[in-house]
C-alpha positions as CSV (number, residue, x, y, z in Angstrom):
1,M,-63.3,28.8,-14.6
2,A,-62.5,25.6,-16.7
3,K,-62.9,22.5,-15.0
4,K,-59.2,20.9,-14.4
5,R,-58.6,18.1,-16.5
6,P,-58.0,14.9,-14.2
7,Q,-54.0,14.2,-14.4
8,A,-53.0,10.5,-15.9
9,K,-51.2,8.5,-13.3
10,A,-47.5,7.9,-13.9
11,V,-46.6,4.6,-14.8
12,K,-44.3,2.9,-12.4
13,P,-41.2,1.8,-14.2
14,Q,-40.6,-1.8,-14.6
15,I,-37.6,-2.5,-12.4
16,S,-35.8,-5.7,-13.2
17,D,-34.4,-8.0,-10.5
18,G,-31.4,-9.0,-12.8
19,E,-28.1,-7.6,-13.4
20,I,-28.4,-3.8,-14.1
21,P,-25.8,-3.5,-16.7
22,V,-22.9,-0.7,-16.3
23,V,-23.8,2.4,-18.6
24,G,-22.4,6.1,-18.8
25,A,-22.9,7.8,-15.6
26,R,-25.3,10.5,-17.4
27,E,-27.1,7.8,-19.4
28,P,-30.6,6.9,-18.2
29,C,-30.3,3.5,-15.7
30,P,-31.1,0.5,-17.8
31,C,-33.6,-0.7,-14.7
32,G,-36.1,1.9,-16.0
33,S,-36.3,4.2,-13.4
34,G,-36.2,7.4,-15.4
35,R,-33.5,8.5,-13.6
36,R,-29.9,8.7,-14.7
37,Y,-27.5,5.9,-13.8
38,K,-25.6,7.7,-11.7
39,A,-28.3,8.9,-9.6
40,C,-30.0,5.4,-9.7
41,H,-27.9,2.1,-9.4
42,G,-24.8,3.8,-10.2
43,R,-24.7,5.3,-7.1
44,A,-23.8,2.3,-5.0
45,A,-21.4,0.8,-7.7
46,S,-19.5,4.5,-7.3
47,H,-19.4,4.5,-3.7
48,A,-18.3,1.1,-3.3
49,V,-15.3,2.0,-6.1
50,T,-14.4,5.4,-4.3
51,E,-15.1,4.5,-0.7
52,L,-11.4,4.4,1.0
53,V,-10.2,1.1,2.4
54,Q,-8.0,1.7,5.4
55,R,-6.1,-1.5,5.7
56,P,-5.8,-2.7,1.8
57,F,-3.4,-5.2,2.8
58,E,-5.1,-6.7,5.8
59,G,-5.1,-10.7,5.6
60,L,-2.2,-10.8,3.3
61,P,1.2,-12.1,4.6
62,G,3.8,-9.6,5.4
63,E,1.3,-6.6,5.5
64,C,3.5,-4.3,7.3
65,D,6.1,-5.0,4.2
66,W,3.3,-4.4,2.0
67,V,3.0,-0.9,3.3
68,A,6.7,-0.1,3.8
69,L,6.9,-0.8,0.0
70,R,4.1,1.0,-1.0
71,E,5.3,4.3,1.1
72,L,8.8,3.9,2.4
73,V,11.3,1.8,0.0
74,P,12.5,2.9,-3.1
75,A,13.8,-0.2,-5.0
76,A,12.4,-3.6,-3.8
77,T,10.6,-6.6,-5.4
78,V,9.0,-9.8,-3.9
79,P,7.8,-12.8,-5.6
80,L,4.3,-13.7,-5.3
81,T,2.5,-17.0,-5.5
82,L,-0.9,-17.2,-6.8
83,K,-3.7,-19.5,-5.5
84,G,-4.0,-22.2,-7.7
85,G,-0.4,-21.9,-9.1
86,L,0.7,-19.8,-12.1
87,P,-1.3,-19.8,-15.4
88,E,0.4,-21.5,-18.2
89,G,3.1,-19.3,-20.2
90,V,3.6,-17.0,-16.8
91,P,6.5,-18.7,-15.2
92,S,6.6,-16.0,-12.4
93,V,5.0,-13.0,-10.9
94,T,6.7,-10.4,-9.1
95,L,6.0,-7.5,-7.1
96,A,8.0,-4.2,-7.3
97,T,8.1,-1.0,-6.0
98,V,8.1,1.2,-9.2
99,L,8.3,0.2,-12.5
100,P,9.7,2.3,-15.5
101,M,7.6,4.8,-16.9
102,A,5.2,4.7,-13.8
103,W,3.5,1.2,-15.3
104,P,0.9,-0.4,-13.2
105,A,2.5,-3.6,-14.7
106,L,4.5,-5.1,-17.3
107,R,4.2,-8.5,-18.9
108,R,8.1,-9.6,-20.2
109,E,9.1,-10.9,-23.3
110,D,9.6,-14.5,-21.4
111,G,5.7,-14.2,-20.2
112,S,6.6,-13.3,-16.6
113,V,4.8,-10.4,-14.7
114,L,6.2,-7.5,-12.8
115,L,3.2,-5.7,-10.6
116,G,4.3,-2.2,-9.9
117,L,3.0,-1.2,-6.3
118,Q,3.8,2.8,-5.9
119,N,1.1,3.9,-8.5
120,D,-2.0,6.0,-8.5
121,T,-4.7,4.2,-8.4
122,P,-8.3,4.9,-9.6
123,S,-10.4,3.8,-6.5
124,G,-10.0,4.2,-2.5
125,D,-9.4,0.1,-2.8
126,L,-5.7,-0.3,-3.5
127,S,-6.0,-3.9,-3.0
128,R,-8.9,-4.4,-5.7
129,D,-6.7,-1.9,-8.1
130,L,-3.9,-3.8,-7.7
131,A,-5.7,-7.1,-8.4
132,D,-7.3,-6.0,-11.1
133,T,-4.2,-4.7,-12.7
134,L,-2.5,-8.3,-12.2
135,K,-5.4,-10.1,-13.5
136,R,-4.9,-8.1,-16.7
137,A,-1.5,-8.8,-16.8
138,L,-1.6,-12.2,-16.5
139,V,-3.3,-12.5,-19.9
140,A,-1.6,-9.6,-21.5
141,E,0.6,-9.9,-24.8
142,P,4.2,-10.6,-23.7
143,G,6.4,-7.5,-24.0
144,S,4.0,-5.1,-23.1
145,P,2.9,-2.5,-20.4
146,V,-0.5,-2.9,-18.9
147,A,-2.2,0.8,-18.4
148,A,-4.5,1.5,-15.5
149,Q,-8.1,1.5,-15.9
150,R,-11.2,1.9,-13.9
151,V,-12.1,-1.0,-11.7
152,E,-15.5,-2.7,-10.8
153,S,-16.9,-2.2,-7.7
154,D,-17.3,-6.2,-7.2
155,G,-14.1,-7.2,-8.6
156,P,-11.5,-9.6,-6.9
157,R,-8.8,-8.3,-4.4
158,L,-5.1,-9.3,-3.7
159,Q,-6.7,-11.4,-1.1
160,D,-9.1,-13.3,-3.3
161,L,-5.8,-14.1,-5.7
162,L,-2.5,-14.5,-3.6
163,D,-1.9,-17.6,-1.8
164,P,-2.5,-16.6,2.0
165,D,0.1,-19.4,3.2
166,A,2.9,-18.2,1.2
167,A,6.0,-16.3,2.6
168,F,6.1,-12.4,1.9
169,E,10.1,-12.0,1.6
170,P,11.3,-8.5,0.3
171,E,14.5,-7.9,-1.4
172,V,15.7,-4.5,-1.1
173,H,17.7,-3.3,-4.2
174,S,20.3,-0.3,-4.5
175,G,18.9,0.6,-7.8
176,F,16.4,-0.2,-10.6
177,E,18.0,-2.8,-12.9
178,F,15.6,-5.5,-11.8
179,W,13.4,-3.6,-14.5
180,V,15.2,-5.2,-17.5
181,P,17.4,-8.4,-18.1
182,D,20.1,-6.4,-19.4
183,A,20.3,-2.7,-18.4
184,E,23.0,-2.0,-20.9
185,S,20.7,-3.0,-23.9
186,A,17.6,-1.5,-22.7
187,Q,15.4,0.9,-25.4
188,S,16.6,4.5,-25.0
189,E,13.2,5.3,-23.1
190,V,13.2,2.7,-20.4
191,A,17.3,3.6,-20.0
192,A,16.4,7.1,-19.3
193,S,13.9,6.5,-16.9
194,L,16.1,4.0,-15.2
195,E,18.9,6.5,-15.1
196,R,16.2,9.1,-13.0
197,A,15.0,6.6,-11.1
198,N,18.3,5.3,-9.7
199,A,19.4,9.0,-9.4
200,A,16.8,9.8,-7.0
201,A,16.8,6.6,-4.9
202,I,17.3,7.0,-1.4
203,P,20.0,4.3,0.0
204,T,17.7,1.8,2.0
205,V,18.2,-1.6,4.1
206,R,15.6,-3.9,5.6
207,L,16.9,-4.8,8.8
208,T,17.1,-9.0,9.8
209,S,16.8,-8.5,13.6
210,V,13.1,-7.3,13.6
211,D,10.2,-7.6,11.1
212,S,9.3,-4.6,8.6
213,S,12.2,-2.2,10.0
214,Y,13.9,-0.2,7.2
215,W,16.9,1.9,7.4
216,C,17.8,4.7,5.4
217,E,20.5,7.2,4.4
218,T,19.5,11.1,3.5
219,P,22.2,13.9,3.4
220,E,21.8,15.1,6.5
221,K,21.2,12.4,8.8
222,N,19.8,8.4,8.6
223,H,16.6,6.9,9.9
224,L,14.9,4.2,10.9
225,R,11.3,3.5,10.0
226,W,9.5,0.7,11.2
227,V,6.0,-0.5,10.4
228,M,4.2,-2.0,13.4
229,P,1.3,-4.2,13.3
230,H,-0.3,-3.2,16.8
231,P,-3.3,-1.1,17.1
232,E,-2.6,2.5,16.9
233,E,-3.9,3.7,20.4
234,K,-2.0,0.5,22.0
235,L,1.0,1.3,20.4
236,L,1.1,4.9,21.2
237,D,0.3,4.5,24.8
238,A,3.5,2.0,24.7
239,L,5.3,4.3,23.0
240,A,4.7,7.2,25.2
241,R,5.7,4.8,28.5
242,L,9.1,3.9,26.7
243,H,9.4,8.1,26.0
244,A,8.8,9.0,29.4
245,A,11.1,6.3,31.0
246,G,13.7,7.6,28.5
247,T,13.9,4.4,26.9
248,S,12.6,5.1,23.3
249,S,15.9,5.5,21.6
250,L,17.7,3.0,20.0
251,G,21.2,4.3,21.5
252,E,23.4,7.4,21.9
253,G,22.6,10.1,19.5
254,T,19.6,8.3,18.3
255,R,16.1,9.9,19.1
256,L,12.2,9.0,18.4
257,V,11.0,11.5,16.7
258,G,7.2,10.8,15.6
259,S,5.6,8.6,13.1
260,F,3.6,8.1,10.1
261,R,0.1,6.9,9.8
262,A,-0.1,4.6,6.4
263,H,-2.7,2.1,5.3
264,G,-4.4,1.9,8.7
265,L,-0.8,1.2,10.3
266,T,1.6,3.2,12.4
267,V,4.8,3.6,11.5
268,P,7.5,5.0,14.2
269,V,10.5,7.0,13.0
270,W,13.9,7.5,14.7
271,D,16.5,9.9,13.7
272,L,20.0,8.2,13.6
273,P,23.6,9.7,13.6
274,A,25.0,10.0,10.1
275,G,27.6,7.5,11.1
276,M,24.9,4.9,12.1
277,G,24.6,2.3,9.2
278,A,22.0,-0.4,9.2
279,E,24.1,-2.9,10.8
280,E,24.7,-0.9,13.7
281,C,20.6,-0.6,14.3
282,E,20.1,-4.5,14.1
283,K,21.4,-4.7,17.9
284,P,19.3,-1.9,19.6
285,A,16.3,-2.7,17.5
286,A,15.9,-5.9,18.7
287,E,16.6,-4.4,22.4
288,F,13.9,-1.7,21.6
289,A,11.5,-4.8,20.5
290,E,12.0,-6.4,23.8
291,R,11.1,-3.1,25.8
292,L,8.0,-2.3,23.5
293,A,6.8,-5.9,23.9
294,G,6.8,-5.2,27.9
295,A,5.2,-1.7,27.6
296,L,2.4,-3.0,25.1
297,A,1.8,-5.6,27.9
298,V,1.0,-2.9,30.7
299,E,-2.8,-2.1,31.7
300,E,-2.7,0.7,33.9
301,P,-3.8,4.2,33.0
302,L,-1.1,6.5,31.5
303,T,0.6,8.9,34.5
304,A,0.8,12.5,33.8
305,E,4.1,12.2,32.8
306,E,3.3,9.6,30.1
307,R,0.2,11.4,28.8
308,R,2.3,14.4,28.0
309,A,4.9,12.3,26.2
310,R,1.8,10.8,24.3
311,G,1.0,14.3,23.4
312,G,4.1,15.2,22.0
313,L,4.4,12.1,19.7
314,T,0.5,12.6,18.5
315,N,1.4,16.1,17.7
316,R,4.2,14.8,15.4
317,Q,2.4,12.2,13.8
318,V,1.7,12.6,9.8
319,T,-0.7,11.0,7.5
320,L,0.7,9.2,4.6
321,S,-2.4,7.6,3.2
């Protein structure tokens, strides 16, 4: 038998400790490992970008209202304050629930910036996606929209760009006329988008007696949707105590029907009579907030009846995000 030829030792790739540039997923990794980028240094970057951040607005002023404007409110705006102030040529930055043509952001002719909140985002970190869009909007040409794009895994988040001490005070609108300075003279494409959006908008009002609570009107009945900052398990226990005691409603004809789970927070929902407007909700909501505070302070285990009430609330919980 022929003698086997000894195999040459494989040359170990020289992997640099420096920064590895981003290349195409199927291209050889620049580190010299011989593997494709997506299976080498691109794996960590991809995971960082796609991993879901459960509470993307945590740490921002008005976290509960951020969630409400993202998931529940059709038309609203909020002035945003940047760390270090506004760049030259940018008179204002405004968060908007929706922008015309579903643009992620818009740099107006006067240099002001509108940042859209209710858009599909390319990664699992909504805060990072919005921050990337905002950064690009600040340097975009006036009069131009900003398109979506893939974000870098180590890019800034909203928490890095926005002033943590600034107030977050949403203004809810009846329509989307805030899109353009003069709605009557808007371009036909924008005007058509504006008309469609206004026709689909559900009348919504933000209550003033409690935080992050929004009344809305639908054809069959009205609702109150209230984004709450409390830990989910503790909040569900408290709601179950009130429900078992018959004190979870907002008055005659109202009913706590369940809750949403959105961006790491819980959103209890009440059905309201068709004739109960936002103004009629103010006092009952404030009174409920006091009852809830008392229930949240209770440390004893749930009773059998309270556990049954909690099970019913949990079964009617829907996850939005």
